[in-house]
mmCIF file of the N, C-alpha and C atoms, coordinates in Angstrom:
data_MODEL
# 
_entry.id   MODEL 
# 
loop_
_atom_site.group_PDB 
_atom_site.id 
_atom_site.type_symbol 
_atom_site.label_atom_id 
_atom_site.label_alt_id 
_atom_site.label_comp_id 
_atom_site.label_asym_id 
_atom_site.label_entity_id 
_atom_site.label_seq_id 
_atom_site.pdbx_PDB_ins_code 
_atom_site.Cartn_x 
_atom_site.Cartn_y 
_atom_site.Cartn_z 
_atom_site.occupancy 
_atom_site.B_iso_or_equiv 
_atom_site.pdbx_formal_charge 
_atom_site.auth_seq_id 
_atom_site.auth_comp_id 
_atom_site.auth_asym_id 
_atom_site.auth_atom_id 
_atom_site.pdbx_PDB_model_num 
ATOM 1   N N  . MET A 1 1  ? -45.344 -2.976 49.837 1.00 0.00 ? 1  MET A N  1 
ATOM 2   C CA . MET A 1 1  ? -43.989 -3.305 49.440 1.00 0.00 ? 1  MET A CA 1 
ATOM 3   C C  . MET A 1 1  ? -43.081 -3.165 50.660 1.00 0.00 ? 1  MET A C  1 
ATOM 4   N N  . ALA A 1 2  ? -42.619 -4.254 51.186 1.00 0.00 ? 2  ALA A N  1 
ATOM 5   C CA . ALA A 1 2  ? -41.729 -4.238 52.341 1.00 0.00 ? 2  ALA A CA 1 
ATOM 6   C C  . ALA A 1 2  ? -40.292 -3.993 51.891 1.00 0.00 ? 2  ALA A C  1 
ATOM 7   N N  . ARG A 1 3  ? -39.652 -3.034 52.547 1.00 0.00 ? 3  ARG A N  1 
ATOM 8   C CA . ARG A 1 3  ? -38.240 -2.757 52.256 1.00 0.00 ? 3  ARG A CA 1 
ATOM 9   C C  . ARG A 1 3  ? -37.407 -3.320 53.392 1.00 0.00 ? 3  ARG A C  1 
ATOM 10  N N  . ARG A 1 4  ? -36.214 -3.782 53.050 1.00 0.00 ? 4  ARG A N  1 
ATOM 11  C CA . ARG A 1 4  ? -35.372 -4.378 54.076 1.00 0.00 ? 4  ARG A CA 1 
ATOM 12  C C  . ARG A 1 4  ? -33.904 -4.140 53.744 1.00 0.00 ? 4  ARG A C  1 
ATOM 13  N N  . HIS A 1 5  ? -33.089 -4.203 54.786 1.00 0.00 ? 5  HIS A N  1 
ATOM 14  C CA . HIS A 1 5  ? -31.644 -4.105 54.606 1.00 0.00 ? 5  HIS A CA 1 
ATOM 15  C C  . HIS A 1 5  ? -31.166 -5.350 53.882 1.00 0.00 ? 5  HIS A C  1 
ATOM 16  N N  . ARG A 1 6  ? -30.217 -5.151 52.989 1.00 0.00 ? 6  ARG A N  1 
ATOM 17  C CA . ARG A 1 6  ? -29.602 -6.265 52.273 1.00 0.00 ? 6  ARG A CA 1 
ATOM 18  C C  . ARG A 1 6  ? -28.099 -6.159 52.461 1.00 0.00 ? 6  ARG A C  1 
ATOM 19  N N  . GLY A 1 7  ? -27.512 -7.097 53.120 1.00 0.00 ? 7  GLY A N  1 
ATOM 20  C CA . GLY A 1 7  ? -26.071 -7.063 53.311 1.00 0.00 ? 7  GLY A CA 1 
ATOM 21  C C  . GLY A 1 7  ? -25.678 -6.389 54.610 1.00 0.00 ? 7  GLY A C  1 
ATOM 22  N N  . VAL A 1 8  ? -24.424 -5.968 54.654 1.00 0.00 ? 8  VAL A N  1 
ATOM 23  C CA . VAL A 1 8  ? -23.838 -5.443 55.886 1.00 0.00 ? 8  VAL A CA 1 
ATOM 24  C C  . VAL A 1 8  ? -23.930 -3.921 55.946 1.00 0.00 ? 8  VAL A C  1 
ATOM 25  N N  . LEU A 1 9  ? -23.842 -3.404 57.152 1.00 0.00 ? 9  LEU A N  1 
ATOM 26  C CA . LEU A 1 9  ? -23.776 -1.976 57.408 1.00 0.00 ? 9  LEU A CA 1 
ATOM 27  C C  . LEU A 1 9  ? -22.302 -1.593 57.461 1.00 0.00 ? 9  LEU A C  1 
ATOM 28  N N  . LEU A 1 10 ? -21.891 -0.646 56.640 1.00 0.00 ? 10 LEU A N  1 
ATOM 29  C CA . LEU A 1 10 ? -20.482 -0.247 56.554 1.00 0.00 ? 10 LEU A CA 1 
ATOM 30  C C  . LEU A 1 10 ? -20.309 1.141  57.148 1.00 0.00 ? 10 LEU A C  1 
ATOM 31  N N  . ARG A 1 11 ? -19.323 1.308  58.025 1.00 0.00 ? 11 ARG A N  1 
ATOM 32  C CA . ARG A 1 11 ? -19.084 2.588  58.699 1.00 0.00 ? 11 ARG A CA 1 
ATOM 33  C C  . ARG A 1 11 ? -17.691 3.111  58.398 1.00 0.00 ? 11 ARG A C  1 
ATOM 34  N N  . VAL A 1 12 ? -17.593 4.448  58.305 1.00 0.00 ? 12 VAL A N  1 
ATOM 35  C CA . VAL A 1 12 ? -16.320 5.135  58.140 1.00 0.00 ? 12 VAL A CA 1 
ATOM 36  C C  . VAL A 1 12 ? -16.340 6.348  59.046 1.00 0.00 ? 12 VAL A C  1 
ATOM 37  N N  . GLY A 1 13 ? -15.274 6.562  59.836 1.00 0.00 ? 13 GLY A N  1 
ATOM 38  C CA . GLY A 1 13 ? -15.178 7.743  60.683 1.00 0.00 ? 13 GLY A CA 1 
ATOM 39  C C  . GLY A 1 13 ? -15.663 7.494  62.094 1.00 0.00 ? 13 GLY A C  1 
ATOM 40  N N  . GLU A 1 14 ? -15.541 8.537  62.898 1.00 0.00 ? 14 GLU A N  1 
ATOM 41  C CA . GLU A 1 14 ? -15.957 8.507  64.287 1.00 0.00 ? 14 GLU A CA 1 
ATOM 42  C C  . GLU A 1 14 ? -16.944 9.637  64.516 1.00 0.00 ? 14 GLU A C  1 
ATOM 43  N N  . VAL A 1 15 ? -18.123 9.327  64.987 1.00 0.00 ? 15 VAL A N  1 
ATOM 44  C CA . VAL A 1 15 ? -19.174 10.323 65.124 1.00 0.00 ? 15 VAL A CA 1 
ATOM 45  C C  . VAL A 1 15 ? -18.804 11.433 66.108 1.00 0.00 ? 15 VAL A C  1 
ATOM 46  N N  . ARG A 1 16 ? -18.031 11.162 67.107 1.00 0.00 ? 16 ARG A N  1 
ATOM 47  C CA . ARG A 1 16 ? -17.726 12.182 68.112 1.00 0.00 ? 16 ARG A CA 1 
ATOM 48  C C  . ARG A 1 16 ? -16.610 13.121 67.703 1.00 0.00 ? 16 ARG A C  1 
ATOM 49  N N  . SER A 1 17 ? -15.763 12.727 66.781 1.00 0.00 ? 17 SER A N  1 
ATOM 50  C CA . SER A 1 17 ? -14.655 13.608 66.416 1.00 0.00 ? 17 SER A CA 1 
ATOM 51  C C  . SER A 1 17 ? -14.947 14.352 65.122 1.00 0.00 ? 17 SER A C  1 
ATOM 52  N N  . SER A 1 18 ? -14.859 13.679 64.009 1.00 0.00 ? 18 SER A N  1 
ATOM 53  C CA . SER A 1 18 ? -14.989 14.377 62.731 1.00 0.00 ? 18 SER A CA 1 
ATOM 54  C C  . SER A 1 18 ? -16.258 14.036 61.973 1.00 0.00 ? 18 SER A C  1 
ATOM 55  N N  . GLY A 1 19 ? -16.961 13.046 62.383 1.00 0.00 ? 19 GLY A N  1 
ATOM 56  C CA . GLY A 1 19 ? -18.173 12.653 61.681 1.00 0.00 ? 19 GLY A CA 1 
ATOM 57  C C  . GLY A 1 19 ? -18.178 11.174 61.376 1.00 0.00 ? 19 GLY A C  1 
ATOM 58  N N  . LEU A 1 20 ? -19.296 10.731 60.846 1.00 0.00 ? 20 LEU A N  1 
ATOM 59  C CA . LEU A 1 20 ? -19.486 9.312  60.579 1.00 0.00 ? 20 LEU A CA 1 
ATOM 60  C C  . LEU A 1 20 ? -20.271 9.164  59.284 1.00 0.00 ? 20 LEU A C  1 
ATOM 61  N N  . VAL A 1 21 ? -19.855 8.234  58.453 1.00 0.00 ? 21 VAL A N  1 
ATOM 62  C CA . VAL A 1 21 ? -20.589 7.899  57.239 1.00 0.00 ? 21 VAL A CA 1 
ATOM 63  C C  . VAL A 1 21 ? -20.948 6.422  57.324 1.00 0.00 ? 21 VAL A C  1 
ATOM 64  N N  . VAL A 1 22 ? -22.215 6.131  57.102 1.00 0.00 ? 22 VAL A N  1 
ATOM 65  C CA . VAL A 1 22 ? -22.707 4.758  57.128 1.00 0.00 ? 22 VAL A CA 1 
ATOM 66  C C  . VAL A 1 22 ? -23.362 4.487  55.779 1.00 0.00 ? 22 VAL A C  1 
ATOM 67  N N  . SER A 1 23 ? -23.086 3.339  55.208 1.00 0.00 ? 23 SER A N  1 
ATOM 68  C CA . SER A 1 23 ? -23.703 2.975  53.934 1.00 0.00 ? 23 SER A CA 1 
ATOM 69  C C  . SER A 1 23 ? -24.187 1.532  53.997 1.00 0.00 ? 23 SER A C  1 
ATOM 70  N N  . TYR A 1 24 ? -25.267 1.266  53.260 1.00 0.00 ? 24 TYR A N  1 
ATOM 71  C CA . TYR A 1 24 ? -25.827 -0.078 53.203 1.00 0.00 ? 24 TYR A CA 1 
ATOM 72  C C  . TYR A 1 24 ? -26.796 -0.166 52.031 1.00 0.00 ? 24 TYR A C  1 
ATOM 73  N N  . LEU A 1 25 ? -27.171 -1.374 51.688 1.00 0.00 ? 25 LEU A N  1 
ATOM 74  C CA . LEU A 1 25 ? -28.152 -1.616 50.635 1.00 0.00 ? 25 LEU A CA 1 
ATOM 75  C C  . LEU A 1 25 ? -29.526 -1.811 51.250 1.00 0.00 ? 25 LEU A C  1 
ATOM 76  N N  . ILE A 1 26 ? -30.545 -1.297 50.579 1.00 0.00 ? 26 ILE A N  1 
ATOM 77  C CA . ILE A 1 26 ? -31.913 -1.657 50.919 1.00 0.00 ? 26 ILE A CA 1 
ATOM 78  C C  . ILE A 1 26 ? -32.594 -2.093 49.637 1.00 0.00 ? 26 ILE A C  1 
ATOM 79  N N  . GLY A 1 27 ? -33.616 -2.865 49.769 1.00 0.00 ? 27 GLY A N  1 
ATOM 80  C CA . GLY A 1 27 ? -34.327 -3.323 48.593 1.00 0.00 ? 27 GLY A CA 1 
ATOM 81  C C  . GLY A 1 27 ? -35.693 -3.848 48.951 1.00 0.00 ? 27 GLY A C  1 
ATOM 82  N N  . SER A 1 28 ? -36.433 -4.127 47.924 1.00 0.00 ? 28 SER A N  1 
ATOM 83  C CA . SER A 1 28 ? -37.746 -4.739 48.083 1.00 0.00 ? 28 SER A CA 1 
ATOM 84  C C  . SER A 1 28 ? -37.897 -5.757 46.970 1.00 0.00 ? 28 SER A C  1 
ATOM 85  N N  . ASP A 1 29 ? -38.955 -6.521 47.027 1.00 0.00 ? 29 ASP A N  1 
ATOM 86  C CA . ASP A 1 29 ? -39.170 -7.522 45.995 1.00 0.00 ? 29 ASP A CA 1 
ATOM 87  C C  . ASP A 1 29 ? -39.569 -6.889 44.664 1.00 0.00 ? 29 ASP A C  1 
ATOM 88  N N  . ASP A 1 30 ? -40.147 -5.682 44.714 1.00 0.00 ? 30 ASP A N  1 
ATOM 89  C CA . ASP A 1 30 ? -40.686 -5.052 43.512 1.00 0.00 ? 30 ASP A CA 1 
ATOM 90  C C  . ASP A 1 30 ? -39.731 -4.085 42.809 1.00 0.00 ? 30 ASP A C  1 
ATOM 91  N N  . GLU A 1 31 ? -38.647 -3.668 43.471 1.00 0.00 ? 31 GLU A N  1 
ATOM 92  C CA . GLU A 1 31 ? -37.759 -2.657 42.915 1.00 0.00 ? 31 GLU A CA 1 
ATOM 93  C C  . GLU A 1 31 ? -36.311 -3.088 43.039 1.00 0.00 ? 31 GLU A C  1 
ATOM 94  N N  . PRO A 1 32 ? -35.430 -2.509 42.202 1.00 0.00 ? 32 PRO A N  1 
ATOM 95  C CA . PRO A 1 32 ? -34.005 -2.833 42.330 1.00 0.00 ? 32 PRO A CA 1 
ATOM 96  C C  . PRO A 1 32 ? -33.450 -2.258 43.637 1.00 0.00 ? 32 PRO A C  1 
ATOM 97  N N  . PRO A 1 33 ? -32.339 -2.808 44.125 1.00 0.00 ? 33 PRO A N  1 
ATOM 98  C CA . PRO A 1 33 ? -31.755 -2.296 45.367 1.00 0.00 ? 33 PRO A CA 1 
ATOM 99  C C  . PRO A 1 33 ? -31.243 -0.872 45.195 1.00 0.00 ? 33 PRO A C  1 
ATOM 100 N N  . THR A 1 34 ? -31.190 -0.144 46.308 1.00 0.00 ? 34 THR A N  1 
ATOM 101 C CA . THR A 1 34 ? -30.593 1.182  46.332 1.00 0.00 ? 34 THR A CA 1 
ATOM 102 C C  . THR A 1 34 ? -29.527 1.204  47.417 1.00 0.00 ? 34 THR A C  1 
ATOM 103 N N  . VAL A 1 35 ? -28.552 2.079  47.237 1.00 0.00 ? 35 VAL A N  1 
ATOM 104 C CA . VAL A 1 35 ? -27.496 2.282  48.219 1.00 0.00 ? 35 VAL A CA 1 
ATOM 105 C C  . VAL A 1 35 ? -27.915 3.466  49.083 1.00 0.00 ? 35 VAL A C  1 
ATOM 106 N N  . VAL A 1 36 ? -27.921 3.266  50.382 1.00 0.00 ? 36 VAL A N  1 
ATOM 107 C CA . VAL A 1 36 ? -28.263 4.345  51.302 1.00 0.00 ? 36 VAL A CA 1 
ATOM 108 C C  . VAL A 1 36 ? -26.987 4.816  51.979 1.00 0.00 ? 36 VAL A C  1 
ATOM 109 N N  . VAL A 1 37 ? -26.805 6.137  52.014 1.00 0.00 ? 37 VAL A N  1 
ATOM 110 C CA . VAL A 1 37 ? -25.644 6.742  52.646 1.00 0.00 ? 37 VAL A CA 1 
ATOM 111 C C  . VAL A 1 37 ? -26.143 7.732  53.693 1.00 0.00 ? 37 VAL A C  1 
ATOM 112 N N  . HIS A 1 38 ? -25.735 7.542  54.937 1.00 0.00 ? 38 HIS A N  1 
ATOM 113 C CA . HIS A 1 38 ? -26.028 8.480  56.018 1.00 0.00 ? 38 HIS A CA 1 
ATOM 114 C C  . HIS A 1 38 ? -24.713 9.162  56.388 1.00 0.00 ? 38 HIS A C  1 
ATOM 115 N N  . ALA A 1 39 ? -24.738 10.479 56.542 1.00 0.00 ? 39 ALA A N  1 
ATOM 116 C CA . ALA A 1 39 ? -23.568 11.213 56.999 1.00 0.00 ? 39 ALA A CA 1 
ATOM 117 C C  . ALA A 1 39 ? -23.983 12.048 58.201 1.00 0.00 ? 39 ALA A C  1 
ATOM 118 N N  . SER A 1 40 ? -23.177 12.020 59.250 1.00 0.00 ? 40 SER A N  1 
ATOM 119 C CA . SER A 1 40 ? -23.502 12.798 60.433 1.00 0.00 ? 40 SER A CA 1 
ATOM 120 C C  . SER A 1 40 ? -22.234 13.384 61.040 1.00 0.00 ? 40 SER A C  1 
ATOM 121 N N  . CYS A 1 41 ? -22.423 14.489 61.752 1.00 0.00 ? 41 CYS A N  1 
ATOM 122 C CA . CYS A 1 41 ? -21.354 15.128 62.495 1.00 0.00 ? 41 CYS A CA 1 
ATOM 123 C C  . CYS A 1 41 ? -21.986 15.796 63.709 1.00 0.00 ? 41 CYS A C  1 
ATOM 124 N N  . ARG A 1 42 ? -21.203 16.533 64.462 1.00 0.00 ? 42 ARG A N  1 
ATOM 125 C CA . ARG A 1 42 ? -21.738 17.180 65.653 1.00 0.00 ? 42 ARG A CA 1 
ATOM 126 C C  . ARG A 1 42 ? -22.848 18.171 65.314 1.00 0.00 ? 42 ARG A C  1 
ATOM 127 N N  . ALA A 1 43 ? -22.777 18.807 64.142 1.00 0.00 ? 43 ALA A N  1 
ATOM 128 C CA . ALA A 1 43 ? -23.733 19.844 63.776 1.00 0.00 ? 43 ALA A CA 1 
ATOM 129 C C  . ALA A 1 43 ? -25.082 19.288 63.311 1.00 0.00 ? 43 ALA A C  1 
ATOM 130 N N  . ASP A 1 44 ? -25.077 18.224 62.535 1.00 0.00 ? 44 ASP A N  1 
ATOM 131 C CA . ASP A 1 44 ? -26.331 17.731 61.962 1.00 0.00 ? 44 ASP A CA 1 
ATOM 132 C C  . ASP A 1 44 ? -26.075 16.403 61.256 1.00 0.00 ? 44 ASP A C  1 
ATOM 133 N N  . SER A 1 45 ? -27.088 15.912 60.582 1.00 0.00 ? 45 SER A N  1 
ATOM 134 C CA . SER A 1 45 ? -26.943 14.687 59.805 1.00 0.00 ? 45 SER A CA 1 
ATOM 135 C C  . SER A 1 45 ? -27.858 14.739 58.594 1.00 0.00 ? 45 SER A C  1 
ATOM 136 N N  . GLY A 1 46 ? -27.560 13.907 57.629 1.00 0.00 ? 46 GLY A N  1 
ATOM 137 C CA . GLY A 1 46 ? -28.378 13.808 56.435 1.00 0.00 ? 46 GLY A CA 1 
ATOM 138 C C  . GLY A 1 46 ? -28.208 12.436 55.818 1.00 0.00 ? 46 GLY A C  1 
ATOM 139 N N  . TRP A 1 47 ? -29.039 12.127 54.831 1.00 0.00 ? 47 TRP A N  1 
ATOM 140 C CA . TRP A 1 47 ? -28.942 10.836 54.185 1.00 0.00 ? 47 TRP A CA 1 
ATOM 141 C C  . TRP A 1 47 ? -29.435 10.941 52.755 1.00 0.00 ? 47 TRP A C  1 
ATOM 142 N N  . ALA A 1 48 ? -29.078 9.958  51.961 1.00 0.00 ? 48 ALA A N  1 
ATOM 143 C CA . ALA A 1 48 ? -29.521 9.885  50.570 1.00 0.00 ? 48 ALA A CA 1 
ATOM 144 C C  . ALA A 1 48 ? -29.696 8.431  50.185 1.00 0.00 ? 48 ALA A C  1 
ATOM 145 N N  . GLU A 1 49 ? -30.704 8.172  49.356 1.00 0.00 ? 49 GLU A N  1 
ATOM 146 C CA . GLU A 1 49 ? -30.874 6.860  48.731 1.00 0.00 ? 49 GLU A CA 1 
ATOM 147 C C  . GLU A 1 49 ? -30.425 7.012  47.293 1.00 0.00 ? 49 GLU A C  1 
ATOM 148 N N  . LEU A 1 50 ? -29.421 6.251  46.904 1.00 0.00 ? 50 LEU A N  1 
ATOM 149 C CA . LEU A 1 50 ? -28.834 6.357  45.575 1.00 0.00 ? 50 LEU A CA 1 
ATOM 150 C C  . LEU A 1 50 ? -29.153 5.122  44.755 1.00 0.00 ? 50 LEU A C  1 
ATOM 151 N N  . THR A 1 51 ? -29.508 5.346  43.493 1.00 0.00 ? 51 THR A N  1 
ATOM 152 C CA . THR A 1 51 ? -29.627 4.217  42.578 1.00 0.00 ? 51 THR A CA 1 
ATOM 153 C C  . THR A 1 51 ? -28.230 3.653  42.363 1.00 0.00 ? 51 THR A C  1 
ATOM 154 N N  . LEU A 1 52 ? -28.130 2.482  41.814 1.00 0.00 ? 52 LEU A N  1 
ATOM 155 C CA . LEU A 1 52 ? -26.801 1.900  41.589 1.00 0.00 ? 52 LEU A CA 1 
ATOM 156 C C  . LEU A 1 52 ? -25.939 2.772  40.672 1.00 0.00 ? 52 LEU A C  1 
ATOM 157 N N  . PRO A 1 53 ? -26.475 3.363  39.569 1.00 0.00 ? 53 PRO A N  1 
ATOM 158 C CA . PRO A 1 53 ? -25.645 4.264  38.764 1.00 0.00 ? 53 PRO A CA 1 
ATOM 159 C C  . PRO A 1 53 ? -25.198 5.513  39.543 1.00 0.00 ? 53 PRO A C  1 
ATOM 160 N N  . GLN A 1 54 ? -26.053 6.041  40.417 1.00 0.00 ? 54 GLN A N  1 
ATOM 161 C CA . GLN A 1 54 ? -25.658 7.198  41.224 1.00 0.00 ? 54 GLN A CA 1 
ATOM 162 C C  . GLN A 1 54 ? -24.573 6.820  42.223 1.00 0.00 ? 54 GLN A C  1 
ATOM 163 N N  . ALA A 1 55 ? -24.672 5.644  42.819 1.00 0.00 ? 55 ALA A N  1 
ATOM 164 C CA . ALA A 1 55 ? -23.641 5.175  43.742 1.00 0.00 ? 55 ALA A CA 1 
ATOM 165 C C  . ALA A 1 55 ? -22.318 5.000  43.012 1.00 0.00 ? 55 ALA A C  1 
ATOM 166 N N  . GLU A 1 56 ? -22.374 4.502  41.789 1.00 0.00 ? 56 GLU A N  1 
ATOM 167 C CA . GLU A 1 56 ? -21.158 4.354  40.985 1.00 0.00 ? 56 GLU A CA 1 
ATOM 168 C C  . GLU A 1 56 ? -20.542 5.720  40.689 1.00 0.00 ? 56 GLU A C  1 
ATOM 169 N N  . GLN A 1 57 ? -21.375 6.712  40.409 1.00 0.00 ? 57 GLN A N  1 
ATOM 170 C CA . GLN A 1 57 ? -20.881 8.071  40.164 1.00 0.00 ? 57 GLN A CA 1 
ATOM 171 C C  . GLN A 1 57 ? -20.200 8.622  41.418 1.00 0.00 ? 57 GLN A C  1 
ATOM 172 N N  . LEU A 1 58 ? -20.781 8.397  42.581 1.00 0.00 ? 58 LEU A N  1 
ATOM 173 C CA . LEU A 1 58 ? -20.176 8.846  43.828 1.00 0.00 ? 58 LEU A CA 1 
ATOM 174 C C  . LEU A 1 58 ? -18.818 8.185  44.043 1.00 0.00 ? 58 LEU A C  1 
ATOM 175 N N  . VAL A 1 59 ? -18.726 6.900  43.796 1.00 0.00 ? 59 VAL A N  1 
ATOM 176 C CA . VAL A 1 59 ? -17.455 6.182  43.934 1.00 0.00 ? 59 VAL A CA 1 
ATOM 177 C C  . VAL A 1 59 ? -16.413 6.775  42.984 1.00 0.00 ? 59 VAL A C  1 
ATOM 178 N N  . ASP A 1 60 ? -16.798 7.039  41.749 1.00 0.00 ? 60 ASP A N  1 
ATOM 179 C CA . ASP A 1 60 ? -15.871 7.633  40.780 1.00 0.00 ? 60 ASP A CA 1 
ATOM 180 C C  . ASP A 1 60 ? -15.394 9.007  41.244 1.00 0.00 ? 60 ASP A C  1 
ATOM 181 N N  . GLN A 1 61 ? -16.315 9.820  41.792 1.00 0.00 ? 61 GLN A N  1 
ATOM 182 C CA . GLN A 1 61 ? -15.939 11.146 42.271 1.00 0.00 ? 61 GLN A CA 1 
ATOM 183 C C  . GLN A 1 61 ? -14.980 11.058 43.454 1.00 0.00 ? 61 GLN A C  1 
ATOM 184 N N  . LEU A 1 62 ? -15.253 10.148 44.375 1.00 0.00 ? 62 LEU A N  1 
ATOM 185 C CA . LEU A 1 62 ? -14.357 9.977  45.514 1.00 0.00 ? 62 LEU A CA 1 
ATOM 186 C C  . LEU A 1 62 ? -12.991 9.467  45.073 1.00 0.00 ? 62 LEU A C  1 
ATOM 187 N N  . ARG A 1 63 ? -12.975 8.548  44.123 1.00 0.00 ? 63 ARG A N  1 
ATOM 188 C CA . ARG A 1 63 ? -11.703 8.033  43.604 1.00 0.00 ? 63 ARG A CA 1 
ATOM 189 C C  . ARG A 1 63 ? -10.892 9.163  42.964 1.00 0.00 ? 63 ARG A C  1 
ATOM 190 N N  . SER A 1 64 ? -11.571 10.043 42.230 1.00 0.00 ? 64 SER A N  1 
ATOM 191 C CA . SER A 1 64 ? -10.908 11.183 41.602 1.00 0.00 ? 64 SER A CA 1 
ATOM 192 C C  . SER A 1 64 ? -10.324 12.129 42.656 1.00 0.00 ? 64 SER A C  1 
ATOM 193 N N  . LEU A 1 65 ? -11.077 12.385 43.718 1.00 0.00 ? 65 LEU A N  1 
ATOM 194 C CA . LEU A 1 65 ? -10.570 13.247 44.790 1.00 0.00 ? 65 LEU A CA 1 
ATOM 195 C C  . LEU A 1 65 ? -9.357  12.627 45.474 1.00 0.00 ? 65 LEU A C  1 
ATOM 196 N N  . LEU A 1 66 ? -9.373  11.318 45.691 1.00 0.00 ? 66 LEU A N  1 
ATOM 197 C CA . LEU A 1 66 ? -8.220  10.646 46.288 1.00 0.00 ? 66 LEU A CA 1 
ATOM 198 C C  . LEU A 1 66 ? -7.000  10.731 45.385 1.00 0.00 ? 66 LEU A C  1 
ATOM 199 N N  . THR A 1 67 ? -7.211  10.593 44.091 1.00 0.00 ? 67 THR A N  1 
ATOM 200 C CA . THR A 1 67 ? -6.109  10.719 43.137 1.00 0.00 ? 67 THR A CA 1 
ATOM 201 C C  . THR A 1 67 ? -5.525  12.117 43.182 1.00 0.00 ? 67 THR A C  1 
ATOM 202 N N  . GLN A 1 68 ? -6.390  13.129 43.203 1.00 0.00 ? 68 GLN A N  1 
ATOM 203 C CA . GLN A 1 68 ? -5.917  14.517 43.281 1.00 0.00 ? 68 GLN A CA 1 
ATOM 204 C C  . GLN A 1 68 ? -5.164  14.767 44.570 1.00 0.00 ? 68 GLN A C  1 
ATOM 205 N N  . ALA A 1 69 ? -5.629  14.198 45.657 1.00 0.00 ? 69 ALA A N  1 
ATOM 206 C CA . ALA A 1 69 ? -5.014  14.436 46.958 1.00 0.00 ? 69 ALA A CA 1 
ATOM 207 C C  . ALA A 1 69 ? -3.616  13.839 47.048 1.00 0.00 ? 69 ALA A C  1 
ATOM 208 N N  . THR A 1 70 ? -3.322  12.824 46.267 1.00 0.00 ? 70 THR A N  1 
ATOM 209 C CA . THR A 1 70 ? -1.999  12.194 46.330 1.00 0.00 ? 70 THR A CA 1 
ATOM 210 C C  . THR A 1 70 ? -1.002  12.837 45.378 1.00 0.00 ? 70 THR A C  1 
ATOM 211 N N  . ARG A 1 71 ? -1.446  13.817 44.604 1.00 0.00 ? 71 ARG A N  1 
ATOM 212 C CA . ARG A 1 71 ? -0.541  14.537 43.700 1.00 0.00 ? 71 ARG A CA 1 
ATOM 213 C C  . ARG A 1 71 ? -0.329  15.947 44.236 1.00 0.00 ? 71 ARG A C  1 
ATOM 214 N N  . PRO A 1 72 ? 0.896   16.271 44.661 1.00 0.00 ? 72 PRO A N  1 
ATOM 215 C CA . PRO A 1 72 ? 1.158   17.583 45.241 1.00 0.00 ? 72 PRO A CA 1 
ATOM 216 C C  . PRO A 1 72 ? 0.793   18.718 44.281 1.00 0.00 ? 72 PRO A C  1 
ATOM 217 N N  . GLY A 1 73 ? 0.051   19.688 44.797 1.00 0.00 ? 73 GLY A N  1 
ATOM 218 C CA . GLY A 1 73 ? -0.303  20.871 44.024 1.00 0.00 ? 73 GLY A CA 1 
ATOM 219 C C  . GLY A 1 73 ? -1.495  20.715 43.128 1.00 0.00 ? 73 GLY A C  1 
ATOM 220 N N  . GLU A 1 74 ? -1.923  19.504 42.860 1.00 0.00 ? 74 GLU A N  1 
ATOM 221 C CA . GLU A 1 74 ? -3.056  19.302 41.951 1.00 0.00 ? 74 GLU A CA 1 
ATOM 222 C C  . GLU A 1 74 ? -4.364  19.505 42.685 1.00 0.00 ? 74 GLU A C  1 
ATOM 223 N N  . GLY A 1 75 ? -5.288  20.165 42.060 1.00 0.00 ? 75 GLY A N  1 
ATOM 224 C CA . GLY A 1 75 ? -6.592  20.382 42.638 1.00 0.00 ? 75 GLY A CA 1 
ATOM 225 C C  . GLY A 1 75 ? -6.664  21.544 43.604 1.00 0.00 ? 75 GLY A C  1 
ATOM 226 N N  . GLU A 1 76 ? -5.562  22.279 43.764 1.00 0.00 ? 76 GLU A N  1 
ATOM 227 C CA . GLU A 1 76 ? -5.573  23.426 44.675 1.00 0.00 ? 76 GLU A CA 1 
ATOM 228 C C  . GLU A 1 76 ? -6.135  24.636 43.979 1.00 0.00 ? 76 GLU A C  1 
ATOM 229 N N  . HIS A 1 77 ? -6.911  25.409 44.711 1.00 0.00 ? 77 HIS A N  1 
ATOM 230 C CA . HIS A 1 77 ? -7.504  26.629 44.180 1.00 0.00 ? 77 HIS A CA 1 
ATOM 231 C C  . HIS A 1 77 ? -7.130  27.791 45.091 1.00 0.00 ? 77 HIS A C  1 
ATOM 232 N N  . GLY A 1 78 ? -6.995  28.988 44.501 1.00 0.00 ? 78 GLY A N  1 
ATOM 233 C CA . GLY A 1 78 ? -6.776  30.180 45.318 1.00 0.00 ? 78 GLY A CA 1 
ATOM 234 C C  . GLY A 1 78 ? -5.411  30.624 45.268 1.00 0.00 ? 78 GLY A C  1 
# 
């Protein structure tokens, strides 16, 4: 089963300053596509292959964090 990149490579951030996140689709003829997310910084790096429902969950979580960040005082702990 040959796996290959599908679509474009998307980047966010700068690897030398605060870190870099790269995401892209991979797929094969036998399986549904997955979203791959690589995150790296000066200390280390990691990656995950997410099913489409998991990628959707990540998007929802990030959207929620952005919403909290734009409301003063919301989401603060301590």
